[in-house]
C-alpha positions as CSV (number, residue, x, y, z in Angstrom):
1,M,50.8,-12.8,86.7
2,E,51.4,-12.8,90.5
3,Q,55.1,-12.4,90.0
4,V,54.6,-9.4,87.7
5,L,52.3,-7.8,90.3
6,G,54.7,-8.5,93.1
7,L,57.7,-7.1,91.3
8,T,55.7,-4.1,90.3
9,A,54.8,-3.5,94.0
10,I,58.5,-3.6,94.8
11,A,59.4,-1.2,92.0
12,V,56.7,1.2,93.1
13,S,57.9,1.2,96.7
14,L,61.5,1.7,95.5
15,L,60.4,4.6,93.3
16,I,58.6,6.4,96.1
17,G,61.1,5.5,98.8
18,L,64.2,6.5,97.0
19,G,62.6,9.6,95.7
20,A,61.7,10.6,99.2
21,L,65.2,9.8,100.4
22,G,66.8,11.8,97.6
23,T,64.6,14.8,98.3
24,A,65.4,14.6,102.0
25,I,69.1,14.6,101.4
26,G,68.7,17.4,98.8
27,F,66.7,19.6,101.3
28,G,69.3,19.0,104.0
29,I,72.2,20.1,101.7
30,L,70.1,23.0,100.4
31,G,69.2,24.3,103.9
32,G,72.8,23.9,105.1
33,K,74.2,25.9,102.2
34,F,71.6,28.6,102.6
35,L,72.5,29.0,106.3
36,E,76.2,29.1,105.4
37,G,75.6,31.7,102.7
38,S,73.4,33.9,104.9
39,A,75.8,33.7,107.8
40,R,78.7,34.8,105.6
41,Q,76.8,37.6,103.8
42,P,73.6,38.7,105.7
43,E,72.8,41.4,103.1
44,M,72.4,38.6,100.4
45,I,69.6,36.8,102.4
46,P,66.7,37.9,100.1
47,M,68.4,36.8,96.9
48,L,69.6,33.6,98.4
49,Q,66.1,32.8,99.8
50,V,64.5,33.3,96.3
51,K,67.0,30.9,94.8
52,M,66.6,28.4,97.6
53,F,62.8,28.3,97.0
54,I,63.3,27.8,93.3
55,V,65.7,24.9,93.8
56,A,63.3,23.5,96.5
57,G,60.5,23.5,94.0
58,L,62.6,21.7,91.5
59,L,63.5,19.1,94.1
60,D,59.8,18.5,94.8
61,A,59.0,18.3,91.1
62,V,61.4,15.5,90.5
63,T,59.9,13.5,93.4
64,M,56.3,14.2,92.2
65,I,57.3,12.8,88.7
66,G,58.4,9.6,90.4
67,V,55.2,9.4,92.4
68,G,53.2,9.9,89.2
69,I,55.1,7.1,87.5
70,A,54.6,4.9,90.5
71,L,50.8,5.6,90.5
72,F,50.7,4.8,86.8
73,F,52.4,1.4,87.4
74,T,50.1,0.7,90.4
75,F,46.7,1.4,88.7
76,A,47.4,1.0,84.9
77,N,50.2,-1.5,84.8
78,P,51.1,-2.1,81.1
79,F,52.9,-5.3,81.9
80,V,49.7,-6.9,83.1
81,A,48.0,-5.9,79.9
82,Q,50.8,-7.6,77.9
83,I,50.5,-10.8,79.8
84,A,46.7,-10.9,79.7
85,G,46.3,-10.0,76.1
């Protein structure tokens, strides 16, 4: 039982940590490409900005799905129910 709880804690920390790392890298690339595009064609800034915010929302959504799964494993762990029952 303790091993399952310990490994679940490690898995949860990896889910949240790697999700945050991936989002940080994604936002860095996204911001850099937005600045490159706006420097090349300043008249396209409004269109590029809208697309940048859509992609930023998708980046955050993927991370929040990982956080949701991590919270599920933290508070309603199905593996503990299999061992106990």
